[in-house]
C-alpha positions as CSV (number, residue, x, y, z in Angstrom):
1,X,-69.2,-6.0,-31.5
2,X,-66.3,-8.3,-30.8
3,X,-66.2,-9.9,-27.3
4,X,-63.0,-9.6,-25.3
5,X,-61.1,-12.9,-24.5
6,X,-62.1,-14.6,-21.3
7,X,-59.7,-14.7,-18.4
8,X,-59.4,-18.0,-16.7
9,X,-57.6,-18.6,-13.4
10,X,-54.6,-20.9,-13.3
11,X,-56.6,-23.3,-11.0
12,X,-59.3,-23.5,-13.6
13,X,-56.9,-24.1,-16.5
14,X,-55.1,-26.9,-14.5
15,X,-58.4,-28.6,-13.7
16,X,-59.6,-28.6,-17.3
17,X,-56.2,-29.7,-18.6
18,X,-56.1,-32.5,-16.1
19,X,-59.5,-33.7,-17.2
20,X,-58.2,-33.8,-20.8
21,X,-55.0,-35.6,-19.7
22,X,-57.1,-38.2,-17.8
23,X,-59.0,-39.0,-21.0
24,X,-62.1,-40.2,-19.3
25,X,-64.2,-37.8,-21.3
26,X,-63.8,-36.6,-24.9
27,X,-62.6,-33.0,-25.6
28,X,-66.2,-32.2,-26.7
29,X,-67.6,-33.4,-23.4
30,X,-65.0,-31.4,-21.4
31,X,-65.7,-28.4,-23.6
32,X,-69.4,-28.5,-22.9
33,X,-68.9,-29.1,-19.2
34,X,-66.5,-26.2,-18.6
35,X,-67.6,-23.9,-21.4
36,X,-64.1,-23.7,-23.0
37,X,-63.3,-24.3,-26.7
38,X,-61.6,-27.6,-27.5
39,X,-58.7,-25.8,-29.1
40,X,-58.0,-24.0,-25.8
41,X,-58.3,-27.2,-23.9
42,X,-55.8,-28.8,-26.2
43,X,-53.4,-25.9,-25.7
44,X,-53.6,-26.1,-21.9
45,X,-53.1,-29.9,-22.0
46,X,-50.0,-29.4,-24.2
47,X,-48.6,-26.7,-21.9
48,X,-49.1,-29.0,-18.8
49,X,-47.4,-31.9,-20.5
50,X,-44.5,-29.8,-21.8
51,X,-43.8,-28.2,-18.4
52,X,-44.4,-31.3,-16.2
53,X,-40.7,-32.6,-16.4
54,X,-39.5,-29.2,-15.1
55,X,-41.4,-29.8,-11.8
56,X,-39.1,-32.8,-11.2
57,X,-36.0,-31.1,-12.5
58,X,-35.8,-28.6,-9.6
59,X,-35.1,-30.4,-6.4
60,X,-37.3,-29.6,-3.5
61,X,-34.3,-28.5,-1.6
62,X,-33.8,-25.7,-4.1
63,X,-37.3,-24.3,-3.3
64,X,-36.6,-24.7,0.4
65,X,-33.3,-22.7,0.1
66,X,-35.1,-19.9,-1.7
67,X,-37.8,-19.8,1.0
68,X,-35.1,-19.8,3.8
69,X,-33.3,-16.9,2.1
70,X,-36.5,-15.0,1.8
71,X,-37.3,-15.6,5.5
72,X,-33.8,-14.5,6.5
73,X,-34.1,-11.3,4.5
74,X,-37.5,-10.6,6.1
75,X,-36.2,-11.2,9.6
76,X,-33.3,-8.9,8.9
77,X,-35.7,-6.2,7.7
78,X,-37.9,-6.6,10.8
79,X,-34.8,-6.3,13.0
80,X,-33.7,-3.1,11.2
81,X,-37.2,-1.6,11.5
82,X,-37.3,-2.5,15.3
83,X,-33.9,-0.8,15.8
84,X,-35.1,2.3,13.9
85,X,-38.4,2.3,15.9
86,X,-36.5,2.0,19.2
87,X,-34.2,4.9,18.2
88,X,-37.2,7.1,17.3
89,X,-38.9,6.3,20.5
90,X,-35.8,7.4,22.5
91,X,-35.5,10.6,20.4
92,X,-39.1,11.6,20.9
93,X,-38.8,11.0,24.7
94,X,-41.1,13.5,26.4
95,X,-43.4,13.9,23.4
96,X,-44.7,10.3,23.7
97,X,-48.2,9.9,25.1
């Protein structure tokens, strides 16, 4: 019976990859400590190192702009829902408890 592949959280993968990048322990030591095959650790380490420059490529202001746009949209939706709620409350008039 073949076992299904294990699912690891992104936090776990980052932690293991960081240990490999630090180089304070061998891959075999990290593998034993975390119960992950050395090949998998090597892949996670490569992925981190490949994607690391992209973190600095996007200015923080870009992320802030996206968050501000999301907040503005949410406030707009809240306002619309409040208007609709107020309208429905007026319409239901005597039926309110």
